[in-house]
Structures are given as C-alpha cells and as structure tokens.
C-alpha positions in Angstrom: 90.5 133.7 100.4 91.8 136.8 98.5 90.9 137.0 94.8 92.1 139.9 92.3 90.8 139.9 88.8 91.8 142.4 86.0 90.4 142.3 82.4 92.3 144.1 79.6 90.7 146.1 76.8 91.9 143.4 74.5 90.2 140.4 76.3 93.1 139.0 78.2 92.6 138.2 81.7 95.1 138.4 85.0 94.0 136.2 87.9 95.5 136.2 91.5 94.4 134.1 94.4 95.5 133.4 97.8 94.2 131.0 99.9 95.1 130.5 103.7 94.9 127.7 105.6 95.1 126.6 109.5 97.1 123.5 110.3 94.5 120.8 111.8 96.8 119.8 114.4 98.1 123.0 115.8 95.0 125.5 114.4 97.8 127.8 113.2 98.3 129.4 109.9 100.8 127.1 107.7 102.6 128.1 104.6 102.4 124.3 103.7 98.8 124.5 103.9 98.3 127.7 101.7 97.7 127.9 97.8 98.9 131.1 96.2 98.3 131.1 92.2 98.6 133.6 89.4 96.8 132.7 85.9 97.2 134.9 82.8 94.6 134.4 79.9 95.0 135.7 76.3 93.2 135.5 73.5 94.7 135.5 69.9 93.4 135.2 66.5 94.2 131.6 66.4 92.9 130.6 70.1 92.6 130.9 73.6 95.7 130.4 75.9 96.4 129.9 79.8 99.5 130.2 81.4 99.2 129.3 85.6 102.0 129.1 88.0 101.1 128.2 91.4 102.2 127.4 95.0 99.9 124.7 96.5 100.2 122.7 99.9 103.8 122.9 99.9 104.3 122.0 96.1 105.3 124.6 93.1 103.1 124.0 90.0 103.0 125.0 86.5 99.8 124.7 84.0 99.4 125.3 80.4 96.0 125.4 78.6 94.7 125.8 74.9 91.3 126.1 73.3 91.0 126.7 69.6 88.8 125.9 66.8 89.7 123.4 63.9 86.5 123.6 61.2 83.4 122.7 63.0 85.5 121.2 66.1 86.6 122.7 69.3 89.8 121.1 70.5 90.8 121.8 74.1 94.3 120.7 75.8 95.6 121.4 79.4 99.0 120.3 81.1 99.6 120.4 84.4 102.8 119.6 86.7 101.5 119.2 90.1 105.4 119.0 91.6 108.3 120.6 89.6 110.8 118.9 92.1 109.9 115.5 90.7 109.5 114.4 86.9 106.8 111.9 86.9 104.0 113.7 88.5 102.0 115.2 85.3 98.3 115.6 84.5 97.1 116.0 81.3 93.9 116.1 78.9 92.6 116.2 75.5 89.2 117.2 74.5 87.3 118.1 71.4 83.8 118.6 71.0 81.4 119.1 68.0 78.0 120.3 67.6 75.7 119.6 64.8 72.2 119.7 63.5 70.7 116.0 63.9 67.2 115.2 62.5 66.2 119.0 63.4 67.4 118.6 66.8 70.7 120.1 68.2 73.0 117.5 69.0 76.7 117.9 70.9 79.3 115.6 71.2 82.6 115.5 73.1 85.2 112.9 73.5 88.2 113.3 76.0 91.4 111.7 76.8 92.8 112.0 80.7 96.2 111.2 81.9 97.1 111.3 85.6 100.6 110.1 86.7 99.8 109.9 90.4 97.4 107.3 89.9 97.9 103.4 89.5 98.1 101.4 86.7 97.1 98.0 88.9 95.1 99.8 91.6 95.6 98.2 95.1 93.5 100.1 97.8 96.2 98.8 100.5 98.4 101.3 99.1 96.7 104.1 98.5 97.7 105.2 102.3 97.5 108.9 104.1 100.6 110.8 102.6 100.7 109.4 99.3 100.2 111.8 96.6 97.0 109.9 95.2 95.4 109.7 98.8 96.3 113.3 99.4 94.6 114.5 96.1 91.8 112.6 96.5 91.2 113.7 100.0 91.4 117.3 99.1 88.7 116.8 96.0 91.2 117.3 93.5 91.2 113.7 91.8 88.1 111.5 91.8 89.7 108.6 90.1 92.2 106.2 90.9 93.8 105.2 87.7 96.0 106.5 85.2 94.6 106.6 81.8 90.7 107.3 80.8 88.8 108.2 77.8 85.3 109.9 78.0 82.4 110.3 75.5 79.6 112.2 75.7 76.3 113.0 73.7 73.7 115.7 74.6 70.5 115.9 72.2 67.8 118.3 72.5 64.4 117.0 72.2 62.3 120.2 72.5 63.2 123.8 73.4 62.5 123.0 77.1 63.8 119.4 77.2 67.0 117.6 76.5 68.8 113.8 77.3 72.6 113.2 77.6 74.6 110.1 77.8 78.3 110.2 79.5 80.5 107.4 79.5 84.0 107.0 80.8 86.4 104.0 80.8 89.5 103.0 83.0 91.7 102.2 80.0 93.8 100.0 82.0 91.4 97.6 83.3 88.6 98.2 80.8 85.8 99.0 83.4 83.3 101.9 82.9 81.0 104.0 84.6 77.6 105.6 82.7 75.2 108.3 83.2 72.1 108.4 81.3 70.1 112.0 82.1 67.0 113.6 81.2 66.4 117.5 81.9 63.1 119.7 81.6 63.2 123.2 81.9 59.6 124.2 83.4 60.9 127.9 83.3 63.9 130.1 83.3 64.4 129.2 87.3 62.7 126.0 87.4 63.9 122.4 86.3 63.8 118.5 86.8 66.6 116.3 86.1 66.4 112.8 86.5 68.8 109.9 85.6 70.5 106.4 85.8 74.1 105.9 86.8 75.6 102.4 86.2 79.0 101.2 87.0 80.5 98.0 84.9 83.6 96.1 85.1 85.1 92.6 86.2 86.4 91.5 89.6 89.2 93.8 91.2 88.6 96.6 88.3 88.0 100.5 89.5 84.2 100.7 88.6 83.3 96.9 88.8 84.8 96.6 92.3 88.1 96.3 94.1 89.4 94.0 96.7 90.1 95.7 100.2 92.4 93.6 101.9 91.6 95.4 105.2 88.0 94.8 105.3 88.2 91.7 103.2 85.6 92.5 100.7 84.9 94.3 97.5 84.2 97.8 97.2 82.3 99.0 94.2 80.4 102.3 93.0 76.5 101.7 93.4 74.3 101.6 90.4 71.7 104.2 91.1 68.4 106.5 90.0 68.3 110.3 90.8 65.7 112.9 90.5 66.0 116.5 91.0 63.9 119.3 91.4 65.7 122.7 91.3 64.3 126.2 91.9 66.6 129.2 91.5 66.1 132.6 93.1 
C-alpha cells in the first residue's frame, strides 16, 4: 500500500492511496483487484467538506461529504456512488449529534439515517450469491447489513470522570427488526480500561435481526444475543 498526505497552511488536506492486490487464483497483481483513491478535505467558515474520486475493484467511484454546525447540533452527510456506470448504486447517510449537560453529567446523543441501494428490501438469503454486488461488498467488509434503509440512535452518558454508559439501537426500517448494544466503560488509568455490555437482536420471523430463513440449510439464521467483557491495556 502506498499513502501520500499533504496538509496545507489553511488546514486543507490532500490524500492519495494506492493498494495493489493479487488475484486469488493466478497469484498475479490485477488491475481489477486494486484500489486507487484521491481525497480532498477543505475547511471553510461554514463547515468541512470532502471530495473523493476512486477506482476500486474495477469500479469508478465518487464520494461527497459535509460536516457543519447548526446551532448546538453538528450535522454530517455523506454521498457515495459505488459505480458510475449504473444509476442505482448509491449509498448515503445523514447524521446529527448533540451534546449537553444532563443533571450535571455530560450527555451525547446522535441520530442517523443510512440508505444502501445495493441492499434488498425483502431480504432473501438464497439470492445473495457470489458475484452479486451485495455479496461482494459483504465479503470485502464494505457493508455489514443486508437491507436498504436503517435508522440508528445512540446515547452516551458520562457517569463519573472515569466511567460512562452508552446505548446504541439500529432499526431495519423495511422489516422493523432491530439490534441494540448497552455498554459500560471504566477507565482505571490512561492506558487501562474495562468494557462490558449486552448485545440484543429483536424482530419477527424472516427479518434481518429476528432471523432469516435459509432455504439451503432449511433453517433460520439469526444474530445471537450475547454478553461481552474486555480488559484492555495499551502500551
């Protein structure tokens, strides 16, 4: 991977990245497997803006981003065309967050809408096959959801100077299933912290988070609810 970055005196930022990959079958470098991207970030009195042009796995991409203050809110928006050769391959999101003092505690709230035209309105696992846009992007880690429209909500509250609790909920707006995480963080010191939490999936039959029917294995595939704990030391 080659990465070049240049920061101007006015705070603008130019970045160029080039990633060369090998074909898994031939073992040779392949132009259709590589990524080359250019991004320009510029700062103005009204907000921050981004422009990205890229060639990624044989597809030409363009992306736009914006972040600006609106009173006490911070509003962000991103728009990405995965493939300029087609008209129905857009991804976009709108996000806003707000920080305030709540009963003498720092609180942070966000709400976000996400749309992905490569997703499915009525999710059918049997149709997510190798070679399809959705399958390939899931396989490369570019997407983590199967549907088209999602709403996310999050709330973080600082309980003490060293501890905080947070709740994040994500809804699939097509089938009304949801996924939520309730977490707790305690920082013993600057480089030692403990995290624990609960992850829950909810929804009806044949929904993304409630469980989807797998016609190949004739069974339902669902995200498991779980409890997690982590002790991390940084050095």
